C-alpha positions in Angstrom: 100.1 98.3 110.2 99.5 100.5 107.2 96.0 101.5 105.9 95.2 100.8 102.3 92.1 101.3 100.2 90.8 98.6 97.8 88.0 98.6 95.3 86.4 95.2 94.7 83.2 93.7 93.3 80.2 93.7 95.6 80.0 89.9 95.5 83.5 89.6 97.1 82.5 92.0 99.8 79.3 90.1 100.5 81.4 86.9 100.8 83.7 88.5 103.3 80.7 89.8 105.2 79.3 86.3 105.4 82.6 84.9 106.8 82.5 87.7 109.4 78.8 87.0 110.2 79.5 83.3 110.7 82.3 84.1 113.1 85.0 82.6 110.9 86.9 86.0 111.0 86.5 88.9 113.3 86.5 91.6 110.6 86.8 92.3 106.8 90.4 93.3 107.5 91.2 89.9 109.0 89.7 88.2 105.9 91.8 90.4 103.6 95.0 89.9 105.6 94.6 86.1 105.5 93.8 86.1 101.8 96.8 88.3 100.9 99.1 86.3 103.1 98.0 83.0 101.6 98.5 84.4 98.1 101.9 85.6 98.9 102.8 82.3 100.4 101.7 80.5 97.3 103.2 82.9 94.7 106.4 84.2 96.4 107.3 82.4 99.5 107.1 78.8 98.2 
């Protein structure tokens, strides 16, 4: 996998951290991978 840097509003980071805290995802990276994959499925890979 490649490493990328992303700037985002604090509220989004807090939301990701809450998902990790609840055990829904193991890490912020996992949250981001899922979100990007779902967006690409919706927009490109219909």
